[in-house]
VOFI-98790 format. One record per residue: residue number from 1; x, y, z of N, C-alpha, C in turn; residue in one letter. Coordinates in steps of 0.2 Angstrom, whole numbers, plus 5000, padded with zeros to 4 digits. Example, Ala and Ser with C-alpha at 12.3 -4.5 7.8 and 13.67 -1.06 7.14 Angstrom:
BEGIN
NULO   num    nc1    nc2    nc3   cac1   cac2   cac3    cc1    cc2    cc3   residuo
NULO     1   5066   4972   5039   5062   4978   5039   5066   4984   5039         A
NULO     2   5064   4989   5035   5068   4995   5036   5064   5000   5039         S
//
This chain:
BEGIN
NULO   num    nc1    nc2    nc3   cac1   cac2   cac3    cc1    cc2    cc3   residuo
NULO     1   4960   4991   4967   4960   4996   4973   4966   4995   4977         M
NULO     2   4968   5000   4980   4974   4999   4985   4972   4995   4991         P
NULO     3   4977   4991   4993   4976   4987   4999   4976   4991   5005         I
NULO     4   4971   4991   5009   4971   4995   5015   4972   4991   5021         R
NULO     5   4975   4994   5026   4976   4991   5032   4970   4988   5036         P
NULO     6   4970   4982   5039   4965   4979   5042   4965   4981   5050         S
NULO     7   4960   4983   5053   4960   4985   5060   4959   4979   5065         A
NULO     8   4958   4973   5062   4957   4967   5066   4962   4963   5068         T
NULO     9   4968   4965   5066   4974   4960   5067   4976   4961   5075         L
NULO    10   4975   4956   5079   4977   4956   5086   4983   4951   5087         R
NULO    11   4983   4945   5084   4987   4940   5085   4989   4936   5079         R
NULO    12   4996   4935   5078   4998   4930   5073   5001   4924   5077         V
NULO    13   4999   4918   5075   5002   4912   5078   5005   4908   5073         S
NULO    14   5011   4905   5075   5016   4901   5071   5016   4894   5074         I
NULO    15   5014   4889   5070   5014   4883   5073   5021   4879   5073         L
NULO    16   5022   4877   5079   5028   4873   5080   5027   4866   5082         A
NULO    17   5029   4861   5078   5028   4854   5079   5035   4851   5079         T
NULO    18   5035   4844   5081   5041   4841   5080   5044   4840   5073         E
NULO    19   5050   4842   5072   5053   4841   5065   5053   4848   5062         G
NULO    20   5050   4853   5065   5050   4860   5061   5057   4862   5060         V
NULO    21   5057   4866   5054   5063   4869   5052   5063   4875   5056         F
NULO    22   5068   4876   5061   5068   4881   5066   5069   4888   5062         A
NULO    23   5073   4888   5057   5074   4894   5053   5068   4897   5050         S
NULO    24   5063   4892   5047   5057   4895   5045   5052   4897   5050         T
NULO    25   5053   4894   5056   5049   4896   5062   5051   4903   5064         L
NULO    26   5057   4904   5065   5060   4911   5067   5060   4916   5062         M
NULO    27   5060   4914   5056   5060   4919   5050   5053   4922   5050         Q
NULO    28   5048   4918   5051   5041   4920   5052   5040   4925   5058         A
NULO    29   5043   4923   5063   5042   4927   5069   5046   4934   5068         K
NULO    30   5051   4934   5065   5055   4940   5065   5052   4945   5060         D
NULO    31   5049   4942   5054   5046   4946   5049   5040   4950   5053         F
NULO    32   5036   4946   5056   5030   4949   5059   5031   4953   5066         F
NULO    33   5036   4951   5069   5038   4956   5075   5041   4962   5073         H
NULO    34   5045   4962   5067   5047   4969   5064   5041   4973   5062         M
NULO    35   5036   4970   5059   5030   4973   5057   5026   4976   5062         A
NULO    36   5026   4972   5068   5022   4974   5074   5025   4980   5077         S
NULO    37   5032   4980   5077   5035   4986   5080   5034   4992   5075         L
NULO    38   5035   4991   5069   5034   4997   5064   5027   5000   5065         R
NULO    39   5022   4995   5065   5015   4997   5065   5013   5001   5071         Y
NULO    40   5016   4998   5077   5015   5002   5083   5018   5009   5083         G
NULO    41   5024   5009   5080   5027   5016   5080   5023   5021   5076         K
NULO    42   5020   5018   5070   5016   5022   5066   5009   5024   5070         Q
NULO    43   5007   5020   5074   5001   5022   5078   5002   5026   5084         Q
NULO    44   5009   5028   5085   5010   5032   5091   5012   5028   5097         G
NULO    45   5013   5022   5097   5015   5017   5103   5022   5017   5104         L
NULO    46   5026   5021   5101   5033   5020   5102   5036   5013   5100         G
NULO    47   5039   5010   5105   5042   5003   5103   5038   4998   5106         L
NULO    48   5032   4999   5107   5027   4994   5109   5024   4991   5103         T
NULO    49   5024   4984   5103   5022   4980   5097   5014   4982   5096         P
NULO    50   5012   4982   5090   5005   4984   5089   5000   4977   5089         A
NULO    51   5003   4971   5088   5000   4965   5089   5004   4960   5092         F
NULO    52   5002   4954   5094   5005   4949   5097   5008   4944   5092         E
NULO    53   5013   4941   5093   5016   4935   5088   5017   4930   5093         I
NULO    54   5014   4924   5092   5015   4918   5097   5017   4912   5093         H
NULO    55   5022   4909   5096   5024   4902   5094   5020   4897   5098         L
NULO    56   5016   4893   5094   5011   4889   5098   5013   4882   5096         V
NULO    57   5012   4877   5100   5012   4870   5099   5006   4867   5100         S
NULO    58   5004   4861   5098   4998   4858   5099   4996   4857   5106         P
NULO    59   5001   4855   5110   5000   4854   5117   5003   4859   5122         D
NULO    60   5005   4864   5119   5008   4870   5123   5015   4868   5125         G
NULO    61   5018   4863   5123   5025   4861   5126   5030   4862   5121         Q
NULO    62   5036   4863   5123   5042   4864   5118   5042   4858   5113         P
NULO    63   5045   4860   5107   5046   4855   5102   5053   4854   5100         V
NULO    64   5055   4848   5097   5062   4847   5095   5062   4849   5087         R
NULO    65   5066   4853   5085   5067   4855   5078   5070   4850   5074         S
NULO    66   5070   4851   5067   5073   4846   5063   5081   4845   5065         F
NULO    67   5084   4851   5067   5091   4850   5069   5092   4849   5076         S
NULO    68   5087   4846   5079   5087   4844   5086   5088   4850   5091         H
NULO    69   5086   4855   5090   5086   4861   5094   5079   4861   5098         V
NULO    70   5079   4862   5105   5073   4862   5109   5070   4869   5108         Q
NULO    71   5064   4870   5105   5061   4876   5104   5056   4877   5109         V
NULO    72   5056   4882   5113   5051   4884   5118   5045   4888   5114         P
NULO    73   5039   4887   5117   5034   4890   5113   5030   4895   5119         V
NULO    74   5025   4899   5116   5022   4903   5120   5016   4900   5123         D
NULO    75   5013   4895   5120   5007   4892   5123   5004   4887   5118         G
NULO    76   4998   4884   5119   4995   4880   5115   4991   4884   5109         P
NULO    77   4988   4880   5105   4984   4883   5099   4979   4888   5102         L
NULO    78   4978   4893   5098   4974   4899   5101   4970   4902   5095         D
NULO    79   4967   4907   5097   4962   4910   5092   4965   4916   5088         E
NULO    80   4970   4914   5084   4974   4919   5080   4970   4922   5074         A
NULO    81   4972   4928   5072   4969   4931   5066   4973   4928   5060         D
NULO    82   4979   4927   5061   4984   4925   5055   4987   4919   5058         V
NULO    83   4987   4913   5055   4991   4907   5057   4996   4905   5051         I
NULO    84   5002   4905   5053   5008   4903   5049   5010   4896   5050         L
NULO    85   5011   4892   5045   5013   4885   5045   5019   4884   5042         L
NULO    86   5025   4884   5046   5031   4883   5043   5033   4876   5041         P
NULO    87   5039   4876   5037   5041   4869   5034   5043   4865   5040         A
NULO    88   5042   4858   5039   5044   4853   5044   5047   4847   5039         F
NULO    89   5051   4843   5043   5054   4837   5040   5052   4831   5044         W
NULO    90   5049   4826   5041   5048   4820   5044   5042   4817   5042         G
NULO    91   5039   4812   5045   5033   4808   5043   5027   4811   5045         D
NULO    92   5024   4814   5039   5018   4818   5040   5012   4814   5043         F
NULO    93   5011   4807   5042   5006   4803   5045   5007   4803   5052         D
NULO    94   5014   4802   5054   5015   4802   5061   5013   4808   5065         A
NULO    95   5015   4814   5062   5013   4820   5064   5005   4821   5065         L
NULO    96   5002   4819   5060   4994   4819   5061   4992   4815   5066         C
NULO    97   4995   4809   5067   4992   4805   5073   4994   4808   5080         M
NULO    98   5000   4811   5080   5002   4814   5086   4998   4820   5088         R
NULO    99   4997   4824   5083   4993   4831   5084   4987   4831   5080         Y
NULO   100   4982   4827   5082   4975   4827   5078   4972   4834   5079         P
NULO   101   4973   4837   5085   4970   4844   5086   4972   4849   5081         Q
NULO   102   4977   4848   5078   4979   4854   5073   4974   4854   5067         V
NULO   103   4971   4849   5065   4967   4849   5059   4960   4853   5061         L
NULO   104   4958   4851   5067   4951   4854   5069   4953   4861   5070         D
NULO   105   4958   4863   5073   4960   4870   5074   4960   4874   5068         W
NULO   106   4963   4871   5063   4964   4875   5056   4957   4876   5053         L
NULO   107   4953   4871   5054   4946   4871   5051   4942   4876   5055         R
NULO   108   4942   4876   5061   4938   4881   5065   4941   4888   5064         E
NULO   109   4947   4889   5064   4950   4896   5063   4948   4899   5056         R
NULO   110   4949   4894   5051   4947   4896   5044   4940   4898   5044         H
NULO   111   4935   4894   5047   4928   4896   5047   4927   4902   5050         A
NULO   112   4931   4904   5055   4930   4910   5059   4933   4916   5055         A
NULO   113   4936   4915   5050   4939   4921   5046   4946   4922   5046         G
NULO   114   4950   4917   5050   4957   4918   5050   4961   4917   5044         S
NULO   115   4966   4920   5043   4970   4919   5037   4976   4914   5038         T
NULO   116   4976   4909   5034   4981   4903   5035   4986   4903   5029         L
NULO   117   4992   4902   5031   4998   4902   5027   5002   4896   5028         C
NULO   118   5004   4893   5023   5008   4887   5023   5014   4888   5019         G
NULO   119   5020   4886   5022   5026   4886   5018   5029   4879   5017         E
NULO   120   5030   4877   5010   5033   4871   5008   5029   4865   5011         A
NULO   121   5031   4861   5016   5028   4856   5019   5022   4858   5023         T
NULO   122   5023   4864   5026   5017   4867   5030   5011   4867   5026         G
NULO   123   5011   4867   5020   5004   4867   5016   5001   4860   5017         V
NULO   124   5004   4855   5019   5001   4849   5020   4996   4849   5025         F
NULO   125   4997   4853   5030   4992   4854   5035   4985   4856   5033         W
NULO   126   4985   4861   5029   4979   4864   5026   4976   4859   5021         M
NULO   127   4980   4855   5017   4977   4850   5013   4974   4845   5017         A
NULO   128   4977   4842   5022   4975   4837   5026   4968   4839   5030         Q
NULO   129   4968   4845   5031   4961   4847   5035   4956   4848   5030         A
NULO   130   4957   4847   5023   4952   4847   5018   4950   4855   5016         G
NULO   131   4954   4859   5018   4953   4866   5016   4955   4868   5009         L
NULO   132   4959   4864   5006   4961   4866   4999   4958   4862   4994         L
NULO   133   4953   4858   4996   4949   4854   4991   4946   4858   4986         D
NULO   134   4948   4857   4979   4945   4860   4974   4948   4867   4973         G
NULO   135   4954   4869   4976   4957   4875   4976   4964   4874   4974         K
NULO   136   4967   4880   4971   4974   4880   4969   4978   4880   4975         E
NULO   137   4984   4876   4974   4989   4876   4979   4996   4875   4976         A
NULO   138   5001   4876   4980   5008   4874   4978   5012   4872   4984         T
NULO   139   5017   4869   4983   5022   4867   4989   5029   4867   4986         T
NULO   140   5034   4865   4990   5040   4864   4988   5041   4859   4982         Y
NULO   141   5045   4860   4977   5046   4856   4972   5047   4848   4973         W
NULO   142   5051   4847   4979   5053   4840   4980   5047   4836   4983         R
NULO   143   5042   4840   4984   5036   4836   4987   5030   4836   4982         F
NULO   144   5031   4838   4976   5025   4838   4971   5022   4832   4971         F
NULO   145   5026   4826   4970   5023   4820   4968   5019   4817   4975         R
NULO   146   5022   4818   4980   5019   4815   4987   5013   4819   4988         E
NULO   147   5013   4826   4987   5007   4830   4988   5001   4828   4983         F
NULO   148   5003   4827   4977   4998   4826   4972   4995   4819   4973         A
NULO   149   4999   4814   4976   4996   4807   4977   4992   4808   4984         E
NULO   150   4994   4811   4989   4990   4812   4995   4983   4816   4994         R
NULO   151   4984   4821   4990   4978   4826   4990   4976   4827   4982         F
NULO   152   4973   4822   4979   4971   4822   4972   4966   4827   4971         P
NULO   153   4962   4829   4976   4957   4834   4976   4959   4841   4976         Q
NULO   154   4965   4842   4977   4968   4849   4977   4971   4850   4971         V
NULO   155   4970   4856   4968   4973   4858   4962   4980   4861   4962         L
NULO   156   4985   4856   4962   4992   4858   4963   4994   4861   4957         L
NULO   157   4997   4867   4958   5000   4870   4952   5008   4870   4953         N
NULO   158   5011   4866   4949   5018   4866   4950   5022   4871   4946         T
NULO   159   5019   4876   4943   5022   4881   4939   5022   4887   4944         E
NULO   160   5018   4887   4949   5018   4893   4954   5022   4893   4960         K
NULO   161   5025   4898   4962   5028   4898   4969   5024   4901   4974         H
NULO   162   5019   4904   4972   5014   4907   4977   5007   4905   4974         L
NULO   163   5002   4904   4979   4995   4903   4977   4991   4906   4983         S
NULO   164   4985   4908   4981   4980   4910   4986   4973   4909   4984         D
NULO   165   4969   4906   4989   4962   4905   4987   4958   4905   4994         A
NULO   166   4953   4909   4994   4948   4908   5000   4952   4909   5007         D
NULO   167   4957   4914   5007   4960   4916   5013   4965   4911   5015         N
NULO   168   4967   4907   5010   4972   4901   5011   4978   4903   5006         L
NULO   169   4984   4903   5009   4990   4905   5005   4995   4900   5006         Y
NULO   170   4998   4898   5000   5003   4893   4999   5010   4896   4996         C
NULO   171   5015   4895   4999   5022   4897   4997   5026   4891   4996         A
NULO   172   5030   4891   4990   5034   4885   4989   5040   4884   4993         G
NULO   173   5043   4890   4995   5049   4890   4998   5051   4896   5002         G
NULO   174   5058   4897   5003   5060   4902   5008   5059   4909   5004         V
NULO   175   5061   4910   4998   5060   4916   4995   5053   4918   4994         T
NULO   176   5049   4914   4991   5042   4915   4990   5038   4917   4996         S
NULO   177   5040   4913   5002   5036   4915   5008   5038   4922   5010         V
NULO   178   5044   4924   5009   5045   4931   5011   5041   4936   5007         C
NULO   179   5040   4935   5001   5035   4939   4997   5028   4938   5000         D
NULO   180   5026   4932   5002   5019   4931   5005   5019   4935   5011         L
NULO   181   5024   4935   5016   5024   4939   5022   5023   4946   5021         Y
NULO   182   5027   4949   5016   5026   4956   5014   5019   4958   5012         I
NULO   183   5016   4954   5008   5010   4955   5005   5005   4955   5011         Y
NULO   184   5005   4950   5016   5001   4950   5021   5002   4956   5026         L
NULO   185   5008   4958   5027   5010   4964   5031   5007   4970   5028         I
NULO   186   5007   4971   5021   5004   4976   5018   4996   4976   5019         E
NULO   187   4993   4970   5018   4986   4969   5019   4984   4971   5026         R
NULO   188   4987   4970   5031   4985   4971   5038   4988   4977   5041         F
NULO   189   4994   4979   5039   4997   4985   5042   4998   4991   5037         C
NULO   190   4997   4990   5031   4998   4996   5026   5004   4995   5022         G
NULO   191   5005   4999   5017   5010   4999   5012   5017   5001   5015         A
NULO   192   5016   5007   5019   5022   5009   5022   5026   5005   5027         G
NULO   193   5022   5001   5031   5025   4996   5035   5028   4990   5031         V
NULO   194   5024   4988   5026   5027   4982   5022   5033   4984   5018         A
NULO   195   5033   4990   5016   5039   4993   5012   5045   4993   5017         Q
NULO   196   5044   4996   5023   5050   4996   5028   5053   4989   5029         G
NULO   197   5048   4984   5030   5051   4978   5032   5055   4975   5026         V
NULO   198   5052   4976   5020   5055   4974   5014   5062   4977   5013         A
NULO   199   5063   4983   5014   5069   4987   5014   5074   4983   5018         R
NULO   200   5072   4982   5024   5077   4979   5029   5079   4972   5028         D
NULO   201   5074   4968   5024   5076   4961   5024   5077   4959   5017         I
NULO   202   5073   4961   5012   5073   4958   5005   5076   4962   5000         L
NULO   203   5080   4968   5001   5082   4972   4996   5087   4969   4991         Y
NULO   204   5091   4964   4993   5095   4961   4989   5093   4954   4986         E
NULO   205   5087   4952   4988   5084   4946   4986   5083   4946   4978         V
NULO   206   5086   4941   4975   5085   4940   4967   5080   4935   4966         Q
NULO   207   5075   4936   4962   5069   4931   4961   5069   4929   4954         R
NULO   208   5067   4922   4953   5066   4920   4946   5059   4920   4944         S
NULO   209   5055   4923   4948   5048   4924   4946   5045   4930   4948         Y
NULO   210   5039   4932   4946   5036   4938   4948   5031   4937   4954         T
NULO   211   5032   4940   4959   5027   4939   4965   5020   4943   4964         P
NULO   212   5019   4946   4959   5014   4951   4959   5007   4947   4957         G
NULO   213   5007   4941   4957   5000   4937   4956   4996   4936   4962         R
NULO   214   5000   4937   4968   4996   4935   4974   4991   4940   4975         I
NULO   215   4985   4938   4977   4979   4942   4978   4974   4941   4973         G
NULO   216   4975   4937   4968   4970   4936   4963   4967   4929   4963         F
NULO   217   4970   4925   4968   4967   4918   4968   4960   4918   4971         G
NULO   218   4958   4922   4975   4951   4922   4977   4946   4923   4972         G
NULO   219   4949   4926   4966   4944   4928   4961   4944   4922   4956         Q
NULO   220   4947   4916   4958   4946   4911   4954   4942   4905   4957         K
NULO   221   4939   4907   4962   4934   4902   4966   4927   4902   4963         L
NULO   222   4927   4900   4956   4920   4900   4953   4921   4894   4948         H
NULO   223   4915   4893   4945   4914   4887   4941   4914   4888   4933         Q
NULO   224   4915   4894   4931   4915   4896   4924   4922   4895   4921         D
NULO   225   4923   4889   4918   4929   4886   4916   4932   4891   4910         V
NULO   226   4927   4893   4906   4930   4898   4901   4933   4904   4904         T
NULO   227   4930   4907   4909   4933   4913   4912   4939   4912   4915         I
NULO   228   4940   4906   4918   4946   4904   4921   4951   4903   4916         L
NULO   229   4950   4901   4910   4955   4900   4905   4957   4907   4903         Q
NULO   230   4952   4912   4903   4954   4919   4901   4958   4922   4906         I
NULO   231   4957   4921   4912   4961   4924   4918   4968   4921   4917         Q
NULO   232   4969   4915   4916   4976   4912   4915   4979   4915   4909         Q
NULO   233   4975   4916   4903   4978   4919   4897   4980   4926   4899         W
NULO   234   4976   4930   4903   4978   4937   4904   4984   4937   4909         L
NULO   235   4985   4932   4913   4991   4932   4917   4998   4931   4913         E
NULO   236   4997   4928   4907   5002   4926   4903   5003   4932   4898         E
NULO   237   4998   4935   4896   4999   4940   4891   4997   4947   4893         H
NULO   238   4997   4949   4899   4995   4955   4902   4999   4961   4898         Y
NULO   239   5005   4960   4896   5009   4966   4893   5007   4966   4885         A
NULO   240   5004   4962   4883   5002   4962   4875   4997   4967   4873         D
NULO   241   4997   4969   4867   4992   4973   4864   4986   4969   4862         K
NULO   242   4980   4969   4864   4975   4965   4862   4968   4969   4863         F
NULO   243   4963   4967   4860   4956   4969   4862   4952   4964   4865         R
NULO   244   4948   4966   4870   4944   4961   4873   4939   4958   4869         F
NULO   245   4937   4962   4864   4932   4959   4859   4935   4953   4855         E
NULO   246   4942   4953   4854   4945   4948   4851   4946   4942   4856         D
NULO   247   4947   4943   4862   4948   4938   4867   4941   4935   4868         V
NULO   248   4936   4939   4868   4929   4936   4869   4927   4931   4863         A
NULO   249   4929   4934   4857   4927   4930   4851   4931   4923   4850         R
NULO   250   4938   4924   4853   4942   4918   4853   4939   4912   4857         D
NULO   251   4935   4915   4862   4932   4910   4867   4925   4909   4866         H
NULO   252   4923   4910   4860   4916   4909   4858   4910   4913   4861         G
NULO   253   4912   4919   4863   4907   4924   4866   4907   4930   4863         M
NULO   254   4901   4934   4863   4901   4941   4861   4904   4945   4867         S
NULO   255   4906   4951   4865   4909   4955   4870   4904   4957   4876         I
NULO   256   4898   4957   4874   4893   4959   4880   4892   4953   4885         R
NULO   257   4892   4947   4882   4892   4941   4886   4898   4940   4890         N
NULO   258   4904   4941   4887   4910   4940   4890   4910   4945   4896         F
NULO   259   4909   4952   4895   4909   4956   4900   4905   4954   4906         M
NULO   260   4899   4952   4905   4894   4950   4910   4897   4944   4914         R
NULO   261   4899   4939   4910   4901   4933   4913   4908   4934   4917         R
NULO   262   4912   4938   4915   4919   4939   4918   4917   4943   4925         F
NULO   263   4913   4948   4925   4911   4951   4931   4907   4947   4936         Q
NULO   264   4903   4943   4933   4899   4938   4938   4904   4933   4941         A
NULO   265   4909   4931   4937   4913   4926   4940   4918   4929   4945         A
NULO   266   4921   4934   4943   4927   4937   4947   4925   4943   4951         T
NULO   267   4919   4946   4950   4918   4952   4954   4921   4958   4952         G
NULO   268   4925   4957   4946   4929   4963   4943   4927   4964   4936         D
NULO   269   4928   4970   4933   4927   4971   4926   4934   4969   4923         K
NULO   270   4934   4966   4917   4940   4964   4913   4945   4969   4913         P
NULO   271   4944   4975   4912   4949   4981   4911   4952   4982   4918         L
NULO   272   4948   4982   4923   4951   4983   4930   4955   4978   4932         H
NULO   273   4953   4972   4930   4957   4966   4932   4964   4966   4928         Y
NULO   274   4964   4968   4922   4970   4968   4918   4974   4974   4921         L
NULO   275   4972   4979   4923   4975   4985   4926   4979   4983   4932         Q
NULO   276   4975   4979   4936   4978   4976   4943   4984   4972   4941         R
NULO   277   4983   4967   4936   4989   4963   4935   4995   4967   4933         L
NULO   278   4994   4972   4929   5000   4976   4926   5003   4980   4932         R
NULO   279   4998   4983   4936   5001   4987   4942   5005   4983   4947         I
NULO   280   5002   4977   4949   5006   4973   4953   5012   4970   4951         E
NULO   281   5013   4969   4944   5019   4967   4941   5024   4973   4941         T
NULO   282   5021   4979   4940   5025   4985   4940   5028   4987   4947         A
NULO   283   5024   4985   4953   5026   4986   4959   5032   4982   4961         K
NULO   284   5032   4976   4958   5038   4971   4959   5044   4974   4956         S
NULO   285   5043   4976   4950   5049   4979   4946   5052   4985   4949         L
NULO   286   5047   4989   4952   5049   4996   4955   5053   4994   4961         L
NULO   287   5051   4989   4965   5055   4988   4971   5061   4983   4971         S
NULO   288   5062   4980   4965   5067   4975   4965   5072   4976   4959         S
NULO   289   5071   4981   4955   5075   4983   4949   5077   4991   4949         T
NULO   290   5081   4993   4945   5083   5000   4944   5080   5002   4937         R
NULO   291   5076   4998   4934   5074   5000   4928   5070   5007   4928         K
NULO   292   5070   5011   4923   5067   5017   4923   5059   5016   4923         S
NULO   293   5056   5022   4925   5048   5021   4925   5046   5020   4918         I
NULO   294   5049   5023   4913   5047   5022   4906   5048   5015   4904         K
NULO   295   5053   5012   4906   5054   5005   4904   5049   5001   4907         T
NULO   296   5048   5002   4913   5043   4997   4917   5036   4998   4914         I
NULO   297   5035   5005   4912   5028   5006   4909   5027   5002   4903         S
NULO   298   5032   5002   4899   5032   4998   4893   5032   4990   4894         Y
NULO   299   5036   4988   4899   5036   4981   4900   5029   4978   4903         E
NULO   300   5025   4982   4906   5019   4980   4908   5013   4981   4904         V
NULO   301   5015   4985   4898   5009   4985   4893   5007   4992   4891         G
NULO   302   5011   4997   4894   5009   5004   4893   5014   5008   4889         Y
NULO   303   5012   5011   4883   5017   5015   4879   5018   5022   4882         D
NULO   304   5013   5024   4885   5012   5031   4888   5014   5031   4895         D
NULO   305   5020   5033   4897   5022   5033   4904   5018   5037   4908         A
NULO   306   5016   5043   4906   5012   5047   4910   5005   5044   4912         S
NULO   307   5002   5041   4907   4996   5037   4908   4997   5032   4913         F
NULO   308   5003   5028   4913   5004   5023   4917   5005   5026   4924         F
NULO   309   5008   5031   4925   5009   5035   4931   5003   5037   4935         A
NULO   310   4998   5039   4931   4992   5041   4933   4988   5035   4936         R
NULO   311   4988   5030   4932   4985   5024   4933   4988   5021   4940         L
NULO   312   4994   5021   4940   4998   5018   4946   4995   5022   4952         F
NULO   313   4995   5028   4952   4993   5032   4958   4985   5030   4960         R
NULO   314   4981   5029   4955   4974   5027   4956   4974   5021   4960         Q
NULO   315   4978   5016   4958   4978   5010   4962   4982   5009   4968         H
NULO   316   4987   5014   4969   4991   5013   4975   4991   5019   4979         T
NULO   317   4988   5025   4977   4989   5031   4980   4996   5034   4981         E
NULO   318   5000   5031   4977   5007   5034   4976   5009   5034   4969         L
NULO   319   5014   5039   4967   5017   5039   4961   5022   5033   4960         S
NULO   320   5024   5031   4954   5029   5026   4954   5035   5028   4958         P
NULO   321   5037   5034   4957   5043   5036   4960   5043   5036   4968         N
NULO   322   5037   5038   4970   5036   5038   4977   5036   5031   4980         Q
NULO   323   5033   5026   4976   5033   5019   4978   5040   5017   4979         Y
NULO   324   5044   5018   4974   5051   5016   4973   5055   5019   4979         R
NULO   325   5054   5025   4980   5058   5029   4986   5057   5026   4992         R
NULO   326   5051   5023   4994   5050   5020   5000   5054   5014   5001         Q
NULO   327   5056   5011   4996   5061   5005   4997   5068   5007   4997         F
NULO   328   5069   5013   4994   5076   5015   4993   5079   5020   4998         Q
NULO   329   5074   5024   5001   5076   5029   5006   5080   5026   5012         Q
NULO   330   5084   5030   5015   5087   5028   5021   5082   5028   5027         K
NULO   331   5081   5022   5030   5076   5022   5035   5078   5022   5042         D
NULO   332   5074   5026   5046   5076   5027   5053   5071   5024   5057         T
NULO   333   5067   5020   5055   5062   5017   5059   5065   5011   5062         A
NULO   334   5061   5008   5067   5064   5003   5071   5064   4997   5067         A
//
């Protein structure tokens, strides 16, 4: 199904602590400030932001960044709908001792339904709060060993740049967190706003990975190991030609049992799940390459470009060309 805007976004809060990388802090603020302006304009508010973006610190006081810049903040920890945890440098144990209120804040906000996002070392906060126990996560490659040793109960995936589970999002570094922010902007503000921000900031970014897997992590929070294996297999073979009957047989199930277990575990029918994998990958290719629609259709598993185009519209409410043009057209928005 297409991602539809949420009407509940009132405030985005970005955590500032001692040792924070000021660049990651301000990158997050700029992304969402731009989205807030665009969303406000879309709603007829002119240049009035549609939601607030706050820099917050545990005690409401300014912090000193990694590069020794004094960073002012807007106030203390608050009741944000989205919480962003930028990267930091330094002794994490010392930070936890200095800011014990951060962990309770994250637990409380997550329980209240807030979306939490960590970049690189920022993911450590969510893990320390126990929110990632038994769930997939990732972080910056330099910290894989430390993270695994500290948090053995977290399912660290060193092959992924992005992960999501239970409204908890992890990004490995600067490029992947940009894709995460665009995804969240689309989730809360709609595709038009997200594509406008992407045009302004990400048009020339070259990636070594496909960001289209974000949004599927919540469908892996189940205990059916066989279905989890099949989900992983589909992510790796989504463009191949295969029959679900053969997939079921290879995993020791009848097709009927497979269909029942897959939907019970993921909440999605296998064919729809596969279509979403293909469409999300196609969206990435449309926005970041100049490949033809026919080529993209073939690369994601569809020989018939017309069928692909119809399916793409069903999932996004846009044709592939319309989706691409929203990234390429000359933009006059704020």
